[in-house]
Structure formats: C-alpha cells, structure tokens
C-alpha positions in Angstrom: -35.7 97.0 87.3 -37.6 95.8 84.3 -41.0 94.7 85.5 -41.3 92.2 82.6 -38.3 90.2 84.0 -38.5 90.6 87.7 -40.0 87.8 89.7 -43.2 88.3 91.7 -44.4 86.1 94.6 -47.9 86.0 96.0 -48.0 86.5 99.7 -49.9 84.1 101.9 -53.4 85.0 103.0 -54.2 85.4 106.7 -56.3 82.3 106.5 -53.4 80.4 105.0 -51.0 81.5 107.7 -53.3 80.6 110.5 -54.1 77.3 108.7 -50.4 76.3 108.5 -49.8 77.2 112.2 -52.9 75.3 113.4 -52.1 72.3 111.1 -48.6 72.0 112.5 -49.8 72.2 116.1 -52.6 69.7 115.3 -50.1 67.2 113.8 -47.9 67.4 116.8 -50.8 67.0 119.3 -50.3 70.3 121.1 -53.8 71.0 122.1 -52.7 73.3 124.9 -51.3 75.7 122.4 -54.2 75.4 120.1 -56.6 76.4 122.9 -54.4 79.4 123.7 -54.4 80.5 120.0 -58.2 80.0 119.8 -58.6 82.7 122.5 -56.5 85.3 120.7 -58.6 86.3 117.7 -61.5 85.2 115.5 -59.2 83.9 112.7 -57.4 81.5 115.0 -60.6 80.5 116.7 -62.2 79.4 113.4 -59.1 77.4 112.5 -58.5 75.9 115.9 -62.0 74.8 116.9 -62.3 71.8 114.6 -58.8 70.5 115.7 -59.6 71.0 119.4 -62.8 68.9 119.2 -61.8 66.4 116.5 -60.7 63.7 119.1 -62.4 63.1 122.4 -61.8 60.5 125.1 -64.4 61.8 127.5 -68.0 63.1 127.3 -67.3 65.7 130.0 -66.2 68.5 127.7 -69.4 68.3 125.8 -71.6 67.8 128.9 -70.3 71.0 130.4 -71.8 72.9 127.5 -75.3 72.1 128.7 -77.1 74.8 130.7 -75.8 74.8 134.3 -79.3 74.9 135.7 -80.1 71.5 134.0 -77.5 69.4 135.7 -75.2 69.1 138.8 -72.2 67.2 140.1 -73.1 64.8 142.9 -70.0 63.5 144.8 -69.1 60.0 143.7 -65.6 58.6 144.2 -66.1 56.0 141.6 -66.8 58.6 138.8 -64.4 61.2 137.4 -67.2 63.5 136.2 -70.3 62.7 138.4 -72.7 64.3 136.0 -76.4 64.1 136.9 -79.4 65.6 135.0 -81.5 67.3 137.8 -83.8 69.5 135.8 -84.4 67.9 132.3 -86.9 70.6 131.5 -84.0 73.1 131.3 -82.0 71.1 128.8 -80.9 73.1 125.8 -78.7 71.3 123.3 -77.7 74.3 121.2 -74.1 74.8 122.4 -73.6 71.1 122.8 -74.7 70.4 119.2 -72.5 73.2 117.9 -69.3 71.7 119.1 -70.3 68.1 118.9 -70.4 68.5 115.1 -66.6 68.8 115.1 -66.0 65.4 116.9 -64.7 62.7 114.5 -63.1 60.2 116.9 -64.4 59.2 120.3 -63.0 56.7 122.8 -64.8 55.2 125.7 -62.7 53.0 128.0 -64.0 51.3 131.1 -62.3 51.8 134.5 -58.6 51.0 134.3 -57.1 48.8 137.0 -54.8 50.4 139.6 -51.5 48.9 140.7 -53.5 46.9 143.4 -55.8 45.6 140.7 -58.7 47.8 142.0 -60.9 49.3 139.3 -60.3 53.0 138.9 -63.1 55.6 138.5 -65.1 55.7 135.3 -65.7 58.7 133.1 -69.4 59.1 133.9 -71.9 56.9 135.7 -74.2 54.3 134.0 -77.2 56.3 135.3 -75.9 59.5 133.6 -75.5 57.6 130.3 -79.1 56.2 130.6 -80.4 59.7 131.3 -78.7 61.0 128.2 -80.4 58.2 126.2 -83.7 59.2 127.7 -83.6 62.9 127.2 -81.6 63.2 124.0 -84.1 63.9 121.2 -84.9 60.8 119.1 -82.8 60.4 116.0 -80.1 62.7 117.2 -76.8 60.9 118.1 -74.6 62.8 120.5 -71.9 63.3 117.9 -73.7 63.5 114.5 -70.5 63.4 112.3 -68.5 60.8 114.1 -66.2 58.7 112.0 -64.5 56.4 114.5 -65.8 55.0 117.8 -63.8 52.9 120.2 -66.0 51.5 123.0 -64.6 49.2 125.6 -66.7 48.5 128.6 -66.7 45.3 130.6 -69.3 46.3 133.2 -72.6 44.7 132.1 -74.5 47.3 134.2 -73.3 50.0 131.7 -75.2 49.3 128.5 -74.1 50.5 125.1 -76.7 52.8 123.4 -76.5 52.7 119.6 -78.9 55.7 119.3 -76.3 57.9 121.2 -73.1 56.8 119.5 -73.7 55.5 116.0 -74.6 58.2 113.5 -74.8 57.3 109.8 -71.4 58.8 109.3 -69.6 56.1 111.3 -66.8 54.4 109.4 -64.8 52.6 112.0 -66.2 50.8 115.0 -64.5 48.9 117.8 -67.2 47.7 120.2 -66.6 45.6 123.3 -69.6 45.3 125.6 -71.0 42.7 128.0 -74.7 42.0 128.1 -76.4 40.6 131.2 -79.4 39.2 129.4 -78.5 36.9 126.5 -81.9 37.7 124.9 -80.7 41.3 124.4 -77.7 40.3 122.2 -79.7 39.9 119.0 -81.7 43.2 119.3 -78.4 45.0 120.0 -76.8 43.5 116.9 -79.8 44.5 114.8 -79.5 48.1 116.1 -75.8 48.2 115.3 -76.4 46.8 111.8 -79.2 49.4 111.1 -76.9 52.3 111.9 -73.7 51.0 110.3 -74.4 50.6 106.6 -71.3 52.7 105.6 -68.9 50.9 108.0 -65.5 50.1 106.6 -63.7 48.7 109.7 -65.4 46.6 112.4 -64.1 44.9 115.5 -66.9 43.9 117.8 -67.5 41.6 120.8 -71.0 41.7 122.3 -71.6 38.8 124.6 -72.9 37.5 127.9 -69.9 36.4 130.0 -71.3 33.0 130.8 -73.3 32.1 127.7 -72.0 31.7 124.1 -73.8 33.2 121.1 -76.9 31.3 120.0 -77.8 30.4 116.4 -80.2 33.4 116.4 -77.3 35.7 117.4 -75.1 34.4 114.6 -77.9 34.7 112.1 -78.4 38.3 113.2 -74.7 39.0 112.8 -74.7 37.4 109.3 -77.5 39.8 108.3 -75.5 42.7 109.6 -72.5 41.7 107.5 -74.6 41.3 104.3 -75.7 44.9 104.8 -72.2 46.2 104.9 -71.0 46.3 101.3 -68.3 48.8 102.1 -66.7 46.7 104.9 -62.9 46.4 104.4 -61.7 44.9 107.7 -63.2 42.6 110.3 -61.1 41.7 113.3 -61.2 40.0 116.7 -63.8 37.3 116.2 -63.9 33.7 117.6 -65.9 30.8 116.2 -68.1 32.6 113.7 -70.8 30.5 112.2 -70.6 29.2 108.6 -73.3 31.7 107.6 -71.3 34.6 108.9 -68.1 33.5 107.1 -70.1 33.0 103.9 -71.5 36.5 104.3 -67.9 37.8 104.7 -66.7 35.8 101.6 -69.3 37.6 99.5 -68.3 41.2 100.5 -66.7 42.9 97.5 -64.2 45.1 99.4 -63.2 42.9 102.4 -59.4 43.1 102.5 -58.5 42.2 106.1 -60.0 39.3 108.1 -59.1 38.0 111.6 -60.8 34.7 112.2 -60.5 32.1 115.0 -62.2 28.7 114.6 -62.8 25.5 116.3 -62.1 22.1 114.7 -65.7 21.2 114.0 -66.3 24.7 112.5 -63.3 24.5 110.2 -64.7 21.2 108.8 -68.0 23.0 107.9 -66.1 26.0 106.5 -63.9 23.9 104.3 -67.0 22.2 102.9 -68.7 25.5 102.3 -65.6 26.9 100.6 -65.5 24.2 97.9 -69.1 23.2 97.4 -71.3 26.0 99.0 -73.1 28.9 97.4 -69.9 30.9 97.3 -67.6 28.2 95.8 -65.4 29.8 93.2 -66.1 33.3 94.6 -64.4 32.9 98.0 -62.9 36.2 99.4 -62.1 37.7 96.1 -60.6 40.9 97.5 -58.8 39.6 100.6 -55.3 41.0 101.2 -54.6 40.0 104.8 -55.8 36.9 106.7 -55.0 36.2 110.4 -56.3 32.7 111.1 -56.5 30.8 114.4 -57.2 27.1 114.4 -56.6 24.0 116.5 -54.9 22.2 113.7 -53.1 22.9 110.4 -54.9 20.1 108.8 -56.6 19.3 105.4 -59.7 21.3 106.3 -57.6 24.4 107.1 -55.6 24.2 103.8 -58.8 23.5 101.9 -60.3 26.7 103.3 -57.1 28.7 102.4 -56.8 27.2 98.9 -60.3 28.2 98.1 -59.5 31.9 98.5 -59.7 33.5 95.0 -58.0 36.7 95.7 -55.0 37.3 93.5 -53.8 40.1 95.8 -53.5 38.3 99.1 -50.3 39.7 100.7 -50.3 38.5 104.3 -51.0 35.2 106.0 -50.7 34.8 109.7 -51.5 31.6 111.6 -52.0 30.8 115.2 -52.2 27.0 115.4 -52.8 25.2 118.7 -51.2 21.9 117.9 -48.1 21.9 115.8 -48.1 19.5 112.8 -45.5 17.0 112.1 -42.8 18.1 109.6 -44.1 16.1 106.6 -47.7 17.0 107.4 -46.8 20.7 107.4 -44.8 20.4 104.2 -47.9 18.8 102.6 -50.2 21.6 103.7 -47.8 24.3 102.5 -47.5 22.5 99.1 -51.3 22.9 98.7 -51.0 26.6 99.4 -48.2 26.9 96.8 -50.7 26.3 94.1 -53.0 29.1 95.2 -54.0 32.2 93.1 -52.0 34.5 95.4 -48.7 32.8 94.9 -47.1 35.9 93.3 -48.7 38.4 95.7 -48.0 36.9 99.1 -45.1 38.7 100.9 -45.8 38.1 104.6 -45.9 34.6 106.2 -46.3 34.3 109.9 -46.7 30.8 111.5 -47.1 30.4 115.3 -47.8 27.2 117.2 -48.5 26.9 121.0 -48.2 23.1 121.5 -45.3 20.9 120.3 -45.7 17.8 118.1 -45.4 14.7 120.2 -45.1 10.9 119.6 -45.8 8.7 122.6 -45.3 11.7 124.9 -41.9 12.6 123.4 -41.6 15.9 121.6 -40.4 15.8 118.0 -38.4 18.6 116.5 -39.7 20.6 113.5 -37.4 20.1 110.6 -37.2 23.6 108.9 -35.1 22.4 106.0 -37.9 20.1 104.7 -41.0 21.8 106.1 -40.4 25.1 104.4 -39.5 23.9 100.9 -43.0 24.5 99.4 -42.9 28.1 100.6 -40.1 28.9 98.1 -42.8 28.8 95.4 -43.8 32.2 96.8 -41.1 34.4 95.2 -41.8 37.8 96.9 -41.7 37.0 100.6 -40.5 40.1 102.6 -41.3 39.0 106.2 -41.0 35.3 107.4 -41.8 34.4 111.0 -41.8 30.8 112.4 -42.4 30.6 116.1 -42.6 27.1 117.6 -42.9 25.3 120.9 -40.7 22.5 119.4 -37.0 22.4 118.7 -36.2 23.8 115.2 -33.9 21.3 113.4 -32.2 21.8 110.1 -32.2 25.6 110.5 -28.7 26.0 109.0 -29.8 24.4 105.6 -33.1 26.2 105.8 -31.3 29.5 106.2 -29.3 28.8 103.0 -32.5 28.0 101.1 -34.2 31.2 102.4 -31.3 33.4 101.4 -31.3 32.0 97.9 -35.1 32.1 97.5 -36.0 35.6 98.8 -33.8 38.5 97.8 -36.6 40.9 98.9 -36.5 39.6 102.5 -36.7 42.3 105.1 -37.4 40.4 108.4 -36.6 36.9 109.4 -37.7 35.1 112.6 -36.9 31.5 113.3 -37.6 31.0 117.0 -38.4 28.2 119.4 -39.5 28.9 122.9 -37.4 26.0 124.3 -34.9 27.0 127.0 -32.6 24.0 126.3 -29.1 24.6 125.0 -29.2 25.4 121.3 -26.2 23.2 120.5 -28.3 20.2 121.2 -30.3 20.8 118.1 -29.1 19.3 114.9 -28.2 21.8 112.1 -28.1 24.9 114.3 -27.3 28.2 112.6 -23.7 29.4 113.1 -22.0 32.8 112.6 -20.6 31.6 109.3 -24.1 30.8 108.1 -25.1 34.5 108.5 -22.7 35.6 105.8 -25.0 34.5 103.0 -27.8 36.8 104.3 -25.6 39.9 103.8 -24.8 38.8 100.2 -28.3 37.6 99.1 -30.8 39.6 101.2 -29.7 43.2 100.8 -32.9 44.6 102.4 -32.8 42.5 105.6 -33.3 44.8 108.7 -34.6 42.4 111.4 -33.2 39.1 112.3 -34.3 36.7 115.2 -33.0 33.2 115.5 -31.2 30.5 117.5 -27.5 31.0 117.0 -24.4 29.0 118.0 -21.7 31.7 118.3 -19.0 29.5 119.9 -16.9 29.4 116.7 -16.0 32.7 115.1 -14.7 32.6 111.5 -11.3 34.0 111.1 -10.4 36.9 108.7 -9.3 34.5 105.9 -12.6 32.7 106.0 -14.6 35.9 106.1 -12.6 37.3 103.1 -13.4 34.2 101.1 -17.1 34.2 102.0 -17.5 37.9 101.7 -14.9 39.4 99.2 -16.7 42.8 99.1 -17.5 45.0 102.1 -20.9 44.4 103.5 -23.7 46.9 102.7 -26.2 45.2 104.9 -28.8 47.6 106.5 -29.5 45.2 109.4 -30.1 47.3 112.4 -31.3 50.4 110.6 -34.9 50.6 111.9 -34.6 47.0 113.0 -32.8 44.8 115.5 -31.1 41.4 116.0 -32.3 38.9 118.6 -30.5 35.7 119.4 -32.1 32.8 121.4 -30.2 30.6 123.8 -27.0 31.3 121.9 -23.8 29.7 123.2 -20.8 32.1 123.0 -17.2 31.9 124.1 -15.5 35.2 123.2 -17.7 38.3 123.2 -15.0 40.5 121.6 -14.5 38.3 118.6 -18.3 37.9 118.1 -18.7 41.7 118.3 -16.0 42.2 115.7 -17.5 39.7 113.4 -21.0 41.1 113.7 -19.7 44.6 113.1 -18.1 43.5 109.9 -21.1 41.5 108.8 -23.7 44.1 109.8 -22.1 47.5 109.9 -25.2 49.3 110.8 -26.0 47.0 113.8 -25.9 48.9 117.1 -27.2 46.3 119.5 -28.0 42.6 120.0 -30.8 41.3 122.3 -30.3 38.0 124.0 -33.3 35.8 124.9 -32.6 32.7 127.1 -33.2 31.1 130.4 -31.3 33.8 132.2 -33.0 37.2 131.5 -31.5 39.4 134.3 -28.0 40.7 134.3 -26.4 43.4 136.4 -22.9 44.5 135.3 -20.3 43.8 138.0 -22.7 41.7 140.1 -23.9 38.9 137.9 -21.9 35.8 136.8 -19.8 37.0 133.8 -19.5 33.5 132.4 -23.2 33.1 131.5 -24.4 33.5 128.0 -26.5 36.5 129.0 -23.4 38.3 130.4 -21.4 37.6 127.3 -24.1 38.8 125.0 -24.5 41.9 127.1 -20.8 42.6 126.5 -21.3 42.1 122.8 -24.2 44.7 123.0 -22.0 47.1 124.8 -19.1 46.8 122.4 -21.4 47.4 119.4 -22.7 50.5 121.2 -19.2 51.8 121.7 -18.4 51.2 118.1 -21.4 53.2 116.9 -20.7 56.0 119.4 -17.2 56.3 118.0 -18.5 56.3 114.4 -20.9 59.2 115.2 -17.9 61.2 116.3 -16.2 60.6 113.0 -18.0 63.3 111.1 -15.8 62.9 108.0 -17.3 59.4 107.5 -20.9 60.5 107.8 -23.4 60.3 105.0 -25.4 63.3 103.8 -28.4 62.1 105.9 -26.3 62.4 109.1 -26.1 58.6 109.5 -22.7 56.9 109.1 -22.4 55.3 105.7 -21.6 51.7 105.4 -18.3 52.5 103.8 -17.4 54.7 106.8 -18.3 51.8 109.2 -15.9 49.5 107.4 -13.1 52.0 107.2 -13.1 52.9 110.9 -10.7 51.1 113.2 -12.7 49.3 115.9 -12.0 47.3 119.0 -10.1 44.1 118.2 -9.2 45.2 114.7 -5.8 43.5 115.0 -7.5 40.1 115.1 -8.7 40.7 111.6 
C-alpha cells in the first residue's frame, strides 16, 4: 500500500479514554461505578475524584476525613451523622481540604417531614456546626471553590455561618434561614454581601418568623445589591423597599426578576420608575419578570411601561384581584406601546379572586380583554388562568390563531366548576380546526371545551382541506376543563384527525376520580377517560405499523392520517 495515499488515524491517549468513560458516568449520575473505577488505578482515580466530589448534599463525607482521634459519634436519634468534636487540639484539616477543593455544589436541607408530619433527623447537629465555625481557621471556608449553595433551614436554633459556606468563588446562592433575634438580620445580610461580590444568581429569605424586615434591613439589602454588578437573577422576594428595587433597576446584567409587592409599595415604585433617579434607565437588561401584586392597576402598568429593556421575553403576573374586562384591556394597551413589544414571547396572567359587582361575579371577556396583546407579534406561550368565567373564548381563539403563528402553548382556563355550556362564546370542537391551520408549532393546549357537537366529515373537509400536520401532543398534552361530551368515539375520531400526534387527553372537572367498570359511565369524566383510551389504542396500533414510521422512529403525520382507525366509517 502506498503510504502517501493510505489514511492514518491517531489513537486515543489513555487520559482521553479514561476521561470519556468518566465523563459518561458523570453525566448519567452513576457515582457508584465512578467510585469503583477510582479504586482500580491511578489514571481512573485522577479522573474520577473531581466528579465524585463535585456535588455534595451532606457534610458527613468531608467530616469523616478529619483525624479520628479529634471527633466521635455520640448517639442522637435526631441526627443522621451525630458528629462531635471531642479533641480540637488533634484537628488536622489536610485531607479535608484536599477533597473539599473539588466541591462545586452543596445542598443543605433541614429535616424533612415524615408521613405523620414529624420532623425527620437532620444531617448534623447545630452544636456540631457551631463547633466547626469555632475551630475552622479564620478566612478558610469549608469548601473554598464552591460555585452553588442551596441552604434551606427553618430551625432558628441552627444559624447560617457565612464564614463557613460563602467563599469568593460563589456564583449561585439560595438561602432560606430564620433568625431568632431581629437585630441579627442586618449583620447577617452584611456578611453575605461582603462574601458575594461575584454572585450571578440570588434567592434569599432571611427573617424572623414574627417580625417583618425593618428599614435598616432593607437598606442593608439595598447596599448588598449595589455591590453585585454581575447579578443576573433575583428570585423569591416579597415587598422589597423602593431603595432595593432602585438598586436592582441599576444593575447592568440583571435579566431575571421575581418581585411581589403590596399596593402601597407599588404606588411608590411607579413614582420612582417615572420620576426617580433611575427614570429612563429602568431595568435595561431585563429578560424575564415575574410580578405579584394586589391589583393590575395604573401603578402596576406604569411600573411595567417604564422598563427600558428591548429584550424582555417573559412576563408572568400573579394578581390577587382580577380587573374588570375594560380595565384589563386598558392596562394591556399601555404595555403594547413598550420597548419590548417585538421581543416578548411569553405572557402568563393568573388571578386568584374574581371580579365582582355588588357581590355578583362578572365573567372576563377574553375577546375584548386580549385585543391589545395582538400588538406583540411573537408570542409563543400564552397562559390566562382566572377565577372568573371566561366569556368570548371562541372569538378570542380565532383572533389568537390569526395573530400568533409562532404559538407553541395556549392555556385559557377558569377554575370554576360550573358547566361550561353556561358561558357565552365557549370554544367548540369546530373552533379547534383553525389552530391546526394557523399555529403549526402548537404542542400544548388547555382550555374549556364544549364537545357535544362533533363536525361531520363534510364540514371537516371544508375547514381543513389538507391533512393536518399539527405536532400537538409531541412533547406536550391537551387538557380540557369541565367539557360536556356526548359521544366519546366520535370525539376521539375527530381529535385524531385534527391532532394526529395526540396520544392522550386530560380531563379537569368537578369529578376527578374514575374507576373503569365501577364508576358511572355517563359522567363527563368517564367519557373523556374513554376518549383517552381510544387515542392510546390508536397510537399503539400505529407503532406496530412499521411501514408508516418516520426515520426517527416516531410515526409520521402522513402515516397517522393513512392508518384506518376506530370509527373510520363515520368519516
């Protein structure tokens, strides 16, 4: 063979082989096999050790590396690892420090409740943790290269020690801790701020269970936030002060914010947004906002309209009192003029109390309330969850299908248990056809549906002249609420034609329990359970038809449409 034309291939080095093996085991979470490999030879030990120690959810593996003559285990049924330092003069941190350098993620979770609501044992005792804080050399955190810390402890007797768990390398912090003495909140916040200058993600709740934060606590937290220029996400906060929100608005990289406010606080925030020191430079980099408020009123929309980010993609609302239809339309019209009109693609609106007039609940008219939202052309996920009846849903669905061809998920749900046919403009099976034609990416659908009337084959052929290519059901689902139904077989046939990838339907209504053969078969739940079973049988049959399978192994849409199924004669 001519050496100038033959192909040559470089073989893998031993380090590359071991690295690939360890990488695969690491990605699949098989620590047991990693530990076995580490014992076989030096090459595997060097590759496996970082992966074995990367994630810890207990201090006990590290504590067992301390000299055995420095500590002992004293029986304590309330502690999993009853570690106690008995001879501190014998402490040698060499082996501890060697392996602690590999730890990147650490989780501390307080005692989990048993089935009888009794607290289970904790990892180590509060006395052991205090002893570690006492005997650990100053300026040396337990895990010096830690990146992520999740600390959840609701026992105020067990204090959080920043000097033990917050090295300068920390990037992500979730801290939930109760403090017995309110005067200790501000010093603790100051310690956290001093150690977390490089933090990118923060979720923190430090409080006394009976006393809210004081002005001094809020001022301390505002100073912490100003000292975190790399912060990208802040989540889980209630009623932050205006100074804290102003500090957040000034952060150059803040992309994700979860904020819950009281009505009085929102008034002050709206004023600050339009006339405060940050006016005109209000959350310039924000991409996701989850906002909780009592009302969707003028103050709320003023706050939202002041956001200057042109890349905001996600807006999620948790509103206590649902606005009246025209009031909601007015608020959404204000948002439609915002700088993020072309970037927003997720809109989630949830209310917990219905709108009432003289004690009588008033439906939310979706047809009119949602009209300003159509100014946002790239909506992918729309969620409306209400405590009121949803009126005008049929016309709203028509507008949604025409406005958002990129739609992937649609939820229009009310938590009312009343019959859905009592609501004016309820969505019917025929209304669903436009979704298959105009929303080719739709995979998730949740709505109130009246399935009593099933369009015949002639009507369907007129509405949908071409076979459906809808992906609904591929990686998603369909949920129907309080949906009247007469003939499960016809409904299953119709849905199979409309959404050929759909394998199941979930029914949500007043009756949530059904046992085949024992429950009343005439209930809506029983009939939708039969629809679900028929769709499952259809898909099971399709999977056996290998000739109609796509290259990926999943039945193609064309194969679905060509396969005889169930009541095909009715079509």
